[in-house]
C-alpha positions in Angstrom: 0.1 -0.1 -0.1 2.9 2.5 0.7 4.7 3.1 -2.4 8.1 4.8 -3.1 9.2 5.6 -6.7 12.5 7.0 -7.6 13.3 8.4 -11.2 16.0 10.1 -12.1 18.1 11.4 -15.1 21.5 9.4 -14.1 22.3 6.1 -15.7 21.6 3.3 -13.3 24.4 2.6 -10.7 25.5 -1.1 -10.0 22.5 -3.6 -9.1 23.6 -3.9 -5.4 23.3 0.1 -5.0 20.2 0.2 -6.2 18.9 -2.7 -4.1 20.3 -1.3 -1.1 18.7 2.0 -1.4 15.3 0.7 -2.3 15.7 -1.7 0.9 16.5 1.3 3.0 13.6 3.5 1.4 11.2 0.4 1.8 12.2 0.3 5.7 11.9 3.9 6.3 8.8 4.1 4.4 7.3 1.5 6.5 8.6 3.3 9.8 7.0 6.7 8.7 3.9 5.6 7.8 3.5 2.8 10.6 2.7 0.3 8.1 3.9 -3.0 7.7 6.8 -3.5 5.5 5.4 -6.4 3.5 2.9 -4.2 2.3 5.3 -1.6 1.0 6.7 -1.3 -2.7 9.6 0.6 -4.1 10.5 1.3 -7.5 13.8 2.6 -9.5 13.6 4.4 -12.8 17.1 5.6 -14.1 18.3 7.5 -17.4 15.2 9.7 -17.8 15.6 12.8 -19.8 14.5 15.3 -17.1 15.5 19.2 -16.5 15.2 21.0 -13.2 15.6 24.7 -13.2 16.4 24.7 -16.7 19.3 22.6 -16.3 19.8 19.0 -17.2 22.4 18.2 -14.4 21.7 15.1 -12.4 18.0 15.5 -11.0 15.6 13.2 -9.1 11.8 13.0 -8.9 10.3 11.0 -5.9 6.4 9.9 -5.5 5.2 8.8 -2.2 1.9 7.3 -2.1 0.1 5.7 1.2 -3.3 4.9 1.8 -4.7 7.0 4.5 -3.3 10.4 5.5 0.0 11.7 5.8 0.4 14.6 8.1 3.2 17.5 7.9 5.3 16.3 10.4 5.6 12.9 8.7 6.0 14.6 5.0 8.9 17.0 6.5 10.7 14.0 8.3 10.5 11.7 4.9 11.5 14.5 2.6 14.7 15.1 4.7 15.6 11.4 5.2 14.8 10.4 1.5 16.4 13.0 0.3 19.6 12.5 2.3 19.7 8.9 1.2 19.1 9.7 -2.4 21.9 11.8 -2.4 24.5 9.8 -0.7 23.6 6.7 -2.9 23.3 8.6 -6.5 25.1 11.6 -5.9 22.1 13.7 -6.6 22.2 17.2 -4.7 19.2 17.4 -2.6 18.1 21.0 -3.9 17.5 19.0 -7.5 15.5 16.5 -5.9 11.4 16.9 -5.7 9.4 14.6 -3.7 5.4 14.3 -4.2 3.2 12.8 -1.9 -0.3 11.4 -2.3 -2.7 10.0 0.0 -5.0 7.6 -1.5 -8.3 6.4 -0.5 -8.3 2.9 0.2 -11.4 2.0 -2.4 -8.7 3.4 -5.1 -6.0 1.3 -4.0 -6.1 -2.3 -5.4 -4.2 -5.4 -4.1 -4.5 -9.1 -4.2 -7.9 -8.9 -6.5 -9.3 -6.4 -4.3 -9.1 -3.0 -2.8 -7.9 -1.4 0.8 -11.2 0.3 1.1 
């Protein structure tokens, strides 16, 4: 039910580095949303053509979606943590990363042939 998707303009680093980053993001998202990690999905899309501020320097876009309500303190903490993790793993400055947070209604999120609402 929680999802974190990382899209970046850089070429993909080594598979082990990507897997390590995704595992850390998964654990962090479970912690911040108080949801079981067994429901967390992560995705990584490298090599996407992007601009940020009119520049093609390395950039990153992160989507975080969760069923339920995210509050301001949660999103602030996640932004700080996940920007730092992505920057450390990929070398993308935190000021070239956007994060979009989205709450989903349970009936709008499907899994295992049903929905969460």
